[in-house]
Backbone as CSV, one residue per row, in Angstrom:
resi,resn,N_x,N_y,N_z,CA_x,CA_y,CA_z,C_x,C_y,C_z
1,MET,137.521,-24.726,84.589,138.826,-25.371,84.660,139.003,-26.374,83.510
2,ARG,137.937,-27.121,83.271,137.978,-28.103,82.194,138.160,-27.416,80.844
3,LYS,137.475,-26.266,80.660,137.580,-25.531,79.413,139.005,-25.024,79.209
4,VAL,139.631,-24.556,80.279,141.019,-24.070,80.203,141.949,-25.211,79.811
5,PHE,141.702,-26.386,80.407,142.532,-27.556,80.101,142.380,-27.973,78.639
6,ILE,141.126,-27.937,78.141,140.868,-28.301,76.741,141.555,-27.319,75.796
7,ASN,141.465,-26.028,76.127,142.119,-25.001,75.294,143.636,-25.181,75.304
8,PHE,144.146,-25.583,76.468,145.592,-25.823,76.586,146.022,-26.988,75.698
9,LEU,145.214,-28.042,75.670,145.519,-29.191,74.811,145.452,-28.807,73.341
10,LYS,144.484,-27.981,72.986,144.372,-27.521,71.594,145.588,-26.692,71.201
11,LEU,146.051,-25.869,72.150,147.225,-25.045,71.884,148.458,-25.913,71.641
12,ILE,148.603,-26.974,72.438,149.736,-27.892,72.278,149.666,-28.600,70.929
13,ARG,148.470,-29.085,70.565,148.304,-29.776,69.287,148.598,-28.844,68.113
14,LYS,148.194,-27.590,68.274,148.405,-26.631,67.209,149.887,-26.300,67.039
15,ASN,150.625,-26.343,68.134,152.054,-26.001,68.104,152.899,-27.186,68.574
16,LYS,152.560,-28.382,68.100,153.238,-29.582,68.580,154.711,-29.620,68.206
17,ALA,155.069,-29.012,67.076,156.481,-28.998,66.684,157.296,-28.160,67.667
18,ILE,156.779,-26.992,68.041,157.481,-26.124,68.992,157.551,-26.779,70.364
19,VAL,156.452,-27.401,70.776,156.436,-28.085,72.071,157.441,-29.230,72.081
20,SER,157.500,-29.969,70.992,158.460,-31.072,70.885,159.889,-30.549,70.919
21,LEU,160.119,-29.427,70.237,161.459,-28.838,70.240,161.846,-28.387,71.642
22,LEU,160.921,-27.763,72.351,161.195,-27.340,73.727,161.524,-28.533,74.618
23,ALA,160.807,-29.640,74.398,161.069,-30.856,75.175,162.463,-31.401,74.873
24,ILE,162.858,-31.355,73.607,164.196,-31.828,73.216,165.276,-30.935,73.819
25,VAL,165.059,-29.616,73.783,166.028,-28.684,74.370,166.131,-28.915,75.876
26,LEU,165.002,-29.143,76.529,165.008,-29.428,77.969,165.778,-30.708,78.257
27,PHE,165.563,-31.735,77.436,166.297,-32.986,77.579,167.799,-32.760,77.382
28,GLY,168.141,-31.945,76.372,169.542,-31.610,76.140,170.147,-30.845,77.305
29,ALA,169.348,-29.969,77.917,169.827,-29.207,79.078,170.117,-30.130,80.258
30,ILE,169.273,-31.140,80.441,169.506,-32.098,81.531,170.817,-32.846,81.304
31,LEU,171.050,-33.271,80.063,172.282,-34.001,79.744,173.526,-33.139,79.939
32,ARG,173.382,-31.828,79.720,174.534,-30.946,79.804,174.733,-30.355,81.196
33,PHE,173.658,-30.039,81.892,173.771,-29.380,83.189,173.769,-30.349,84.371
34,TRP,173.439,-31.599,84.133,173.343,-32.550,85.249,174.715,-32.737,85.908
35,GLY,174.741,-32.572,87.235,175.981,-32.786,87.976,176.944,-31.615,87.943
36,TYR,176.482,-30.452,87.465,177.359,-29.279,87.477,177.510,-28.792,88.902
37,PRO,178.649,-28.197,89.268,179.813,-27.904,88.422,180.889,-28.986,88.448
38,LEU,180.533,-30.184,88.893,181.529,-31.249,88.985,182.023,-31.700,87.618
39,ARG,181.280,-31.393,86.573,181.665,-31.823,85.224,182.364,-30.730,84.446
40,TYR,182.559,-29.556,85.033,183.257,-28.481,84.333,184.705,-28.879,84.063
41,GLY,185.207,-28.466,82.911,186.613,-28.688,82.598,187.475,-27.602,83.214
42,PHE,188.528,-27.988,83.905,189.430,-27.019,84.546,190.859,-27.231,84.068
43,ASP,191.040,-27.380,82.759,192.395,-27.514,82.238,193.043,-26.133,82.162
44,ILE,194.233,-26.079,81.581,194.987,-24.819,81.550,194.227,-23.732,80.789
45,ASP,193.693,-24.082,79.619,192.993,-23.096,78.799,191.743,-22.577,79.495
46,ALA,190.963,-23.488,80.071,189.718,-23.097,80.729,189.986,-22.173,81.915
47,THR,190.977,-22.517,82.721,191.314,-21.687,83.874,191.773,-20.303,83.433
48,ARG,192.619,-20.262,82.409,193.088,-18.975,81.868,191.929,-18.121,81.388
49,ASP,191.021,-18.733,80.619,189.915,-17.976,80.040,188.941,-17.488,81.105
50,ALA,188.717,-18.288,82.135,187.818,-17.872,83.217,188.402,-16.685,83.981
51,ILE,189.702,-16.757,84.291,190.347,-15.654,85.008,190.347,-14.392,84.156
52,LEU,190.688,-14.528,82.873,190.710,-13.372,81.979,189.322,-12.757,81.850
53,THR,188.307,-13.611,81.720,186.934,-13.117,81.569,186.498,-12.326,82.795
54,GLN,186.754,-12.856,83.970,186.333,-12.180,85.197,187.116,-10.885,85.422
55,TYR,188.406,-10.895,85.110,189.218,-9.685,85.250,188.760,-8.613,84.261
56,ALA,188.545,-9.014,83.004,188.111,-8.061,81.983,186.734,-7.490,82.304
57,SER,185.839,-8.336,82.817,184.503,-7.876,83.176,184.566,-6.891,84.341
58,LEU,185.426,-7.177,85.308,185.550,-6.316,86.487,186.108,-4.950,86.124
59,HIS,187.060,-4.901,85.184,187.721,-3.652,84.818,187.229,-3.085,83.482
60,ASN,186.170,-3.690,82.938,185.567,-3.229,81.680,186.588,-3.164,80.547
61,LEU,187.314,-4.259,80.356,188.318,-4.361,79.313,187.801,-5.219,78.176
62,TRP,188.159,-4.860,76.936,187.740,-5.603,75.747,188.971,-5.831,74.879
63,PRO,189.596,-6.994,74.961,190.840,-7.247,74.225,190.622,-7.253,72.714
64,MET,191.695,-6.977,71.992,191.631,-6.958,70.526,192.097,-8.268,69.905
65,ILE,192.613,-9.178,70.714,193.015,-10.491,70.232,192.460,-11.553,71.167
66,GLY,192.420,-12.776,70.676,191.910,-13.883,71.448,193.025,-14.759,71.984
67,PRO,192.702,-16.005,72.305,193.695,-16.920,72.870,194.832,-17.213,71.897
68,ALA,195.986,-17.530,72.448,197.119,-17.942,71.617,196.910,-19.372,71.147
69,SER,197.338,-19.658,69.933,197.221,-21.005,69.381,198.363,-21.883,69.859
70,GLY,198.062,-23.156,70.048,199.102,-24.101,70.417,199.897,-24.587,69.224
71,LEU,199.488,-24.192,68.016,200.162,-24.643,66.798,201.306,-23.730,66.368
72,GLY,201.328,-22.514,66.890,202.361,-21.587,66.464,202.224,-20.265,67.179
73,SER,203.053,-19.312,66.795,203.073,-18.005,67.464,202.054,-17.060,66.824
74,PHE,200.787,-17.394,66.973,199.732,-16.501,66.497,198.527,-16.641,67.414
75,ASN,197.678,-15.638,67.370,196.481,-15.601,68.215,195.219,-15.662,67.366
76,PHE,194.169,-16.163,67.981,192.857,-16.122,67.346,192.254,-14.740,67.562
77,GLY,191.084,-14.517,66.970,190.397,-13.239,67.133,189.770,-13.112,68.515
78,PRO,189.267,-11.918,68.845,188.789,-11.656,70.204,187.326,-11.994,70.469
79,TRP,186.594,-12.478,69.448,185.150,-12.632,69.627,184.780,-13.696,70.651
80,TYR,185.632,-14.668,70.850,185.420,-15.663,71.916,185.391,-14.969,73.266
81,TYR,186.366,-14.106,73.507,186.413,-13.377,74.771,185.290,-12.357,74.877
82,TYR,184.934,-11.714,73.763,183.837,-10.745,73.799,182.550,-11.388,74.324
83,GLN,182.257,-12.577,73.832,181.030,-13.265,74.250,181.069,-13.640,75.727
84,LEU,182.215,-14.162,76.168,182.348,-14.539,77.573,182.261,-13.322,78.493
85,ILE,182.919,-12.238,78.102,182.921,-11.030,78.932,181.522,-10.428,79.010
86,LEU,180.836,-10.365,77.865,179.474,-9.815,77.855,178.554,-10.641,78.737
87,PHE,178.657,-11.967,78.648,177.801,-12.811,79.479,178.176,-12.675,80.955
88,GLN,179.467,-12.486,81.236,179.907,-12.282,82.620,179.301,-11.010,83.194
89,HIS,179.163,-9.974,82.351,178.499,-8.738,82.780,177.036,-9.004,83.125
90,ILE,176.383,-9.815,82.305,174.956,-10.086,82.501,174.728,-11.033,83.673
91,VAL,175.573,-12.063,83.766,175.448,-13.073,84.828,176.743,-13.058,85.641
92,PRO,176.831,-12.235,86.669,178.080,-12.088,87.430,178.325,-13.241,88.403
93,LEU,178.505,-14.432,87.850,178.781,-15.612,88.654,180.168,-16.148,88.306
94,ALA,180.776,-16.871,89.227,182.108,-17.426,88.985,182.091,-18.426,87.842
95,TYR,180.964,-19.119,87.677,180.873,-20.146,86.639,180.230,-19.631,85.356
96,ALA,180.072,-18.320,85.217,179.397,-17.744,84.052,180.014,-18.173,82.718
97,PRO,181.353,-18.203,82.565,181.908,-18.619,81.261,181.496,-20.024,80.857
98,TRP,181.496,-20.961,81.813,181.089,-22.337,81.503,179.601,-22.398,81.173
99,ILE,178.800,-21.637,81.905,177.361,-21.621,81.658,177.072,-21.118,80.252
100,TYR,177.810,-20.088,79.824,177.583,-19.553,78.479,177.884,-20.598,77.410
101,ILE,178.988,-21.298,77.565,179.335,-22.328,76.583,178.232,-23.389,76.514
102,THR,177.687,-23.760,77.670,176.614,-24.754,77.696,175.368,-24.230,76.995
103,LEU,175.046,-22.962,77.204,173.881,-22.368,76.547,174.055,-22.336,75.034
104,THR,175.282,-22.097,74.572,175.511,-22.122,73.122,175.337,-23.535,72.568
105,SER,175.695,-24.537,73.378,175.488,-25.925,72.961,174.000,-26.229,72.822
106,LEU,173.190,-25.636,73.704,171.736,-25.800,73.588,171.200,-25.033,72.386
107,ALA,171.789,-23.883,72.099,171.352,-23.098,70.942,171.586,-23.855,69.643
108,VAL,172.630,-24.675,69.602,172.902,-25.474,68.404,171.722,-26.394,68.105
109,ILE,171.071,-26.909,69.134,169.909,-27.789,68.959,168.818,-27.055,68.180
110,VAL,168.549,-25.816,68.569,167.505,-25.020,67.918,167.886,-24.706,66.475
111,VAL,169.156,-24.364,66.260,169.599,-24.042,64.901,169.521,-25.266,63.999
112,MET,169.882,-26.432,64.538,169.789,-27.655,63.736,168.346,-27.979,63.381
113,TYR,167.424,-27.681,64.291,166.007,-27.838,63.964,165.629,-26.934,62.789
114,SER,166.114,-25.691,62.828,165.819,-24.745,61.753,166.407,-25.211,60.424
115,ILE,167.597,-25.816,60.472,168.211,-26.339,59.251,167.365,-27.467,58.667
116,GLY,166.945,-28.397,59.525,166.109,-29.496,59.058,164.783,-29.025,58.500
117,LYS,164.216,-28.002,59.132,162.950,-27.442,58.661,163.120,-26.791,57.305
118,GLU,164.249,-26.096,57.103,164.515,-25.458,55.814,164.753,-26.495,54.720
119,LEU,165.423,-27.584,55.076,165.761,-28.593,54.070,164.547,-29.409,53.648
120,PHE,163.753,-29.870,54.644,162.618,-30.738,54.335,161.341,-30.272,55.041
121,ASN,161.239,-30.565,56.341,160.027,-30.199,57.071,160.325,-30.177,58.576
122,LYS,159.294,-29.887,59.363,159.459,-29.782,60.809,159.870,-31.113,61.434
123,GLU,159.334,-32.205,60.902,159.655,-33.522,61.457,161.141,-33.830,61.302
124,PHE,161.686,-33.519,60.126,163.126,-33.733,59.917,163.939,-32.813,60.825
125,GLY,163.430,-31.609,61.033,164.096,-30.693,61.951,164.148,-31.239,63.368
126,LEU,163.060,-31.862,63.804,163.031,-32.451,65.146,164.003,-33.623,65.266
127,ILE,164.155,-34.387,64.185,165.119,-35.495,64.197,166.543,-34.959,64.358
128,LEU,166.870,-33.914,63.581,168.197,-33.307,63.706,168.409,-32.717,65.096
129,ALA,167.363,-32.091,65.640,167.470,-31.505,66.976,167.728,-32.583,68.026
130,LEU,167.030,-33.704,67.916,167.213,-34.795,68.883,168.609,-35.396,68.778
131,LEU,169.081,-35.594,67.546,170.434,-36.132,67.364,171.484,-35.182,67.937
132,THR,171.255,-33.882,67.787,172.183,-32.895,68.336,172.147,-32.905,69.861
133,ALA,170.947,-33.038,70.416,170.822,-33.088,71.879,171.546,-34.294,72.455
134,LEU,171.541,-35.404,71.706,172.165,-36.644,72.177,173.637,-36.762,71.784
135,SER,174.123,-35.852,70.961,175.490,-35.947,70.441,176.523,-35.893,71.562
136,PRO,177.346,-36.933,71.723,178.392,-36.896,72.762,179.343,-35.715,72.586
137,GLY,179.661,-35.383,71.323,180.548,-34.254,71.077,179.963,-32.949,71.568
138,GLN,178.659,-32.756,71.339,178.005,-31.541,71.806,177.873,-31.507,73.319
139,ILE,177.617,-32.655,73.919,177.496,-32.709,75.378,178.838,-32.399,76.034
140,ILE,179.912,-32.972,75.496,181.247,-32.712,76.038,181.633,-31.251,75.839
141,ALA,181.341,-30.717,74.637,181.654,-29.310,74.368,180.877,-28.395,75.303
142,GLY,179.684,-28.826,75.708,178.861,-28.017,76.601,179.361,-27.975,78.030
143,THR,180.338,-28.801,78.356,180.891,-28.783,79.712,182.301,-28.199,79.736
144,GLY,182.825,-27.816,78.577,184.178,-27.301,78.503,184.211,-25.787,78.499
145,LEU,185.405,-25.260,78.395,185.595,-23.816,78.253,186.836,-23.601,77.395
146,SER,186.608,-23.548,76.101,187.694,-23.388,75.145,187.129,-22.765,73.876
147,ASN,187.927,-21.989,73.176,187.415,-21.301,71.995,186.883,-22.224,70.897
148,PRO,187.423,-23.450,70.697,186.808,-24.326,69.685,185.381,-24.752,70.024
149,ASP,184.984,-24.647,71.306,183.641,-25.074,71.701,182.549,-24.211,71.078
150,LEU,182.896,-23.015,70.606,181.897,-22.132,70.003,181.756,-22.335,68.502
151,VAL,182.648,-23.127,67.922,182.622,-23.323,66.475,181.311,-23.980,66.033
152,SER,180.815,-24.931,66.809,179.583,-25.642,66.438,178.422,-24.685,66.231
153,LEU,178.288,-23.712,67.122,177.176,-22.771,67.018,177.273,-21.934,65.749
154,PHE,178.430,-21.357,65.495,178.555,-20.470,64.339,178.600,-21.241,63.025
155,ALA,179.082,-22.473,63.074,179.026,-23.323,61.884,177.576,-23.641,61.537
156,ALA,176.780,-23.968,62.566,175.368,-24.285,62.341,174.604,-23.058,61.849
157,ILE,174.844,-21.908,62.471,174.179,-20.674,62.037,174.543,-20.340,60.595
158,SER,175.814,-20.498,60.256,176.265,-20.211,58.889,175.588,-21.128,57.877
159,LEU,175.464,-22.405,58.204,174.794,-23.341,57.306,173.320,-22.991,57.140
160,TRP,172.676,-22.603,58.226,171.263,-22.238,58.172,171.056,-21.013,57.273
161,LEU,171.888,-19.983,57.462,171.782,-18.784,56.638,172.131,-19.083,55.183
162,PHE,173.106,-19.950,54.978,173.492,-20.345,53.618,172.333,-21.018,52.900
163,ILE,171.628,-21.907,53.590,170.494,-22.611,52.995,169.377,-21.630,52.649
164,ARG,169.126,-20.680,53.539,168.088,-19.675,53.270,168.428,-18.841,52.037
165,LEU,169.678,-18.452,51.918,170.097,-17.681,50.750,170.083,-18.530,49.486
166,LEU,170.428,-19.797,49.626,170.434,-20.699,48.482,169.024,-20.907,47.940
167,LYS,168.043,-20.896,48.837,166.651,-21.064,48.442,166.015,-19.747,48.009
168,ALA,166.826,-18.688,47.999,166.352,-17.359,47.593,165.204,-16.869,48.470
169,SER,165.229,-17.277,49.762,164.189,-16.837,50.691,164.704,-15.748,51.630
170,ALA,165.843,-15.138,51.290,166.427,-14.085,52.118,167.188,-13.129,51.220
171,GLY,167.577,-11.973,51.807,168.216,-10.941,51.023,169.563,-10.497,51.551
172,PRO,169.951,-9.241,51.253,171.280,-8.733,51.629,171.557,-8.768,53.130
173,LEU,170.553,-8.486,53.951,170.765,-8.509,55.400,171.177,-9.894,55.871
174,THR,170.519,-10.917,55.315,170.884,-12.297,55.660,172.296,-12.610,55.188
175,ALA,172.672,-12.083,54.021,174.032,-12.278,53.517,175.050,-11.628,54.450
176,LEU,174.717,-10.432,54.951,175.607,-9.754,55.892,175.749,-10.573,57.179
177,LEU,174.629,-11.108,57.669,174.664,-11.945,58.871,175.453,-13.226,58.634
178,LEU,175.348,-13.775,57.418,176.146,-14.951,57.071,177.631,-14.630,57.178
179,GLY,178.033,-13.492,56.619,179.431,-13.096,56.701,179.892,-12.892,58.129
180,LEU,179.051,-12.240,58.946,179.401,-12.026,60.351,179.530,-13.347,61.092
181,SER,178.606,-14.277,60.825,178.650,-15.582,61.483,179.909,-16.350,61.109
182,ILE,180.232,-16.346,59.825,181.453,-17.024,59.367,182.683,-16.362,59.985
183,GLY,182.705,-15.023,59.957,183.851,-14.298,60.479,184.048,-14.497,61.969
184,ILE,182.971,-14.440,62.736,183.079,-14.648,64.179,183.512,-16.074,64.475
185,GLY,182.973,-17.029,63.705,183.387,-18.424,63.885,184.862,-18.625,63.613
186,ILE,185.362,-17.991,62.544,186.787,-18.091,62.225,187.616,-17.424,63.313
187,ASN,187.134,-16.284,63.835,187.822,-15.609,64.925,187.923,-16.490,66.161
188,CYS,186.866,-17.279,66.402,186.881,-18.177,67.560,187.917,-19.282,67.381
189,HIS,187.958,-19.857,66.183,188.982,-20.867,65.892,189.110,-21.007,64.387
190,TYR,190.349,-21.115,63.921,190.602,-21.114,62.484,190.200,-22.413,61.785
191,GLN,189.734,-23.415,62.542,189.253,-24.631,61.892,188.000,-24.352,61.061
192,MET,187.383,-23.193,61.262,186.182,-22.840,60.508,186.507,-22.050,59.244
193,ILE,187.772,-21.959,58.897,188.203,-21.154,57.755,187.573,-21.623,56.448
194,TYR,187.249,-22.926,56.356,186.682,-23.453,55.114,185.298,-22.873,54.822
195,PHE,184.618,-22.364,55.837,183.287,-21.790,55.624,183.336,-20.498,54.821
196,ILE,184.523,-19.958,54.640,184.656,-18.750,53.853,184.301,-19.003,52.379
197,LEU,184.222,-20.287,52.003,183.830,-20.654,50.640,182.330,-20.517,50.404
198,LEU,181.530,-20.485,51.452,180.067,-20.458,51.291,179.581,-19.262,50.469
199,PRO,180.073,-18.029,50.706,179.612,-16.916,49.851,179.926,-17.123,48.381
200,PHE,181.037,-17.768,48.084,181.403,-18.000,46.678,180.535,-19.105,46.063
201,PHE,180.127,-20.080,46.887,179.169,-21.077,46.407,177.845,-20.408,46.065
202,LEU,177.440,-19.445,46.892,176.200,-18.716,46.610,176.316,-17.940,45.302
203,PHE,177.470,-17.370,45.064,177.691,-16.614,43.827,177.531,-17.509,42.602
204,VAL,177.911,-18.783,42.752,177.822,-19.728,41.633,176.391,-20.216,41.434
205,PHE,175.700,-20.535,42.546,174.414,-21.230,42.430,173.193,-20.319,42.497
206,VAL,173.320,-19.146,43.096,172.185,-18.224,43.173,172.143,-17.371,41.913
207,LYS,170.984,-17.259,41.303,170.859,-16.536,40.044,170.522,-15.063,40.252
208,LYS,169.664,-14.772,41.227,169.179,-13.406,41.420,169.949,-12.721,42.556
209,GLY,170.559,-11.585,42.241,171.244,-10.787,43.253,172.489,-11.425,43.817
210,ARG,173.163,-12.279,43.039,174.306,-13.008,43.579,175.506,-12.106,43.863
211,VAL,175.684,-11.059,43.068,176.789,-10.128,43.327,176.568,-9.407,44.646
212,GLN,175.353,-8.967,44.867,175.001,-8.284,46.106,175.196,-9.203,47.306
213,ILE,174.769,-10.460,47.167,174.920,-11.431,48.252,176.392,-11.665,48.556
214,LEU,177.206,-11.808,47.529,178.639,-12.032,47.724,179.285,-10.844,48.425
215,LEU,178.966,-9.632,47.971,179.587,-8.440,48.550,179.179,-8.240,50.007
216,PHE,177.902,-8.436,50.311,177.440,-8.271,51.688,178.028,-9.353,52.597
217,SER,178.177,-10.570,52.086,178.777,-11.643,52.868,180.239,-11.331,53.189
218,LEU,180.977,-10.888,52.177,182.387,-10.544,52.383,182.528,-9.329,53.306
219,LEU,181.569,-8.415,53.229,181.575,-7.266,54.132,181.409,-7.724,55.580
220,GLY,180.498,-8.673,55.803,180.295,-9.195,57.147,181.549,-9.852,57.697
221,ILE,182.234,-10.635,56.858,183.487,-11.268,57.281,184.527,-10.204,57.626
222,PHE,184.627,-9.174,56.767,185.596,-8.104,57.003,185.311,-7.373,58.309
223,LEU,184.054,-7.060,58.579,183.694,-6.350,59.810,184.074,-7.154,61.054
224,SER,183.911,-8.464,60.984,184.244,-9.298,62.146,185.741,-9.324,62.433
225,PHE,186.536,-9.035,61.428,187.997,-9.073,61.592,188.598,-7.704,61.921
226,LEU,187.788,-6.670,62.020,188.311,-5.331,62.277,189.155,-5.247,63.562
227,PRO,188.711,-5.815,64.689,189.561,-5.737,65.893,190.929,-6.378,65.697
228,LEU,190.961,-7.541,65.059,192.228,-8.237,64.841,193.103,-7.482,63.840
229,ILE,192.484,-6.918,62.802,193.233,-6.121,61.826,193.836,-4.891,62.501
230,PHE,193.032,-4.209,63.329,193.520,-3.028,64.035,194.687,-3.366,64.949
231,PHE,194.579,-4.487,65.643,195.679,-4.893,66.535,196.955,-5.137,65.749
232,ASN,196.846,-5.848,64.650,198.035,-6.151,63.859,198.647,-4.905,63.218
233,LEU,197.813,-3.935,62.859,198.331,-2.709,62.266,199.009,-1.807,63.292
234,THR,198.594,-1.913,64.542,199.117,-1.028,65.588,200.156,-1.701,66.486
235,HIS,200.430,-2.960,66.247,201.444,-3.670,67.043,202.445,-4.328,66.081
C-alpha cells in the first residue's frame, strides 16, 4: 500500500502541471455549476433556444440558419444550434443546452492554458487558466444560454491555432481548423468577424508555406458558411 502511495506521489510530481490544470478546471466547475439550476438564465432568447433545441432534437431537425439578430433583419449562422442539438441528442435532459454552454466555458480554461504554454511555459499557462476560471465574464457566460456565449471558446481556439501556425509548429490541417474555428465563431455571433484577419496576418508574418496556410484557412471559413450560403441561395 505504501509503495502504491509513493508511486502515486511520483506520478503527481511528474505531471504536476496537468494535475494543477485539472484542479483549476474543477474549481472553475464549482464556480459555474454551484447552485444550478437556480442560476440558469431564462430570458426570452434562452427560453426560445431551449425550446427550439429540444424540438429539433426530438424530430431530428437541423436548421440552416441561427437566431435572429436584435440589430436588424438578419440571422446568424446555424452552428450555435447545431452544437446545442447534438449535445441534446447525447444528453437528453431538459437542462442540456445550459449544461453545454457551461462545459464550453470550462473548455476555455483548458484552451487558455494551451495558449499560455505556447507563448511562454506551463506556469504561464496555469496563470491564464486560473484567471479564466475566476473571470466574472466567463462565469456569467457559463450560466447563460445565448449564441454570444460561445464566442469565447472559438475565439480562444482561434488564437491558440494562430499562435501555433505563427511559430511554424503546425501545417495545413491546423490552418484548415483555424478557418473552421473562425467561421463557426462568426456563425455563432458576428462580433467575431474581426478574427477573419488572422489568416492574412499569417500570410504576412509566416515565411514558409504562407500561401498554403492562407488558402486552407479561407477554405475552412468557407466550409463553415455553407449552410448559411445554401439557405440564402434557396430562399
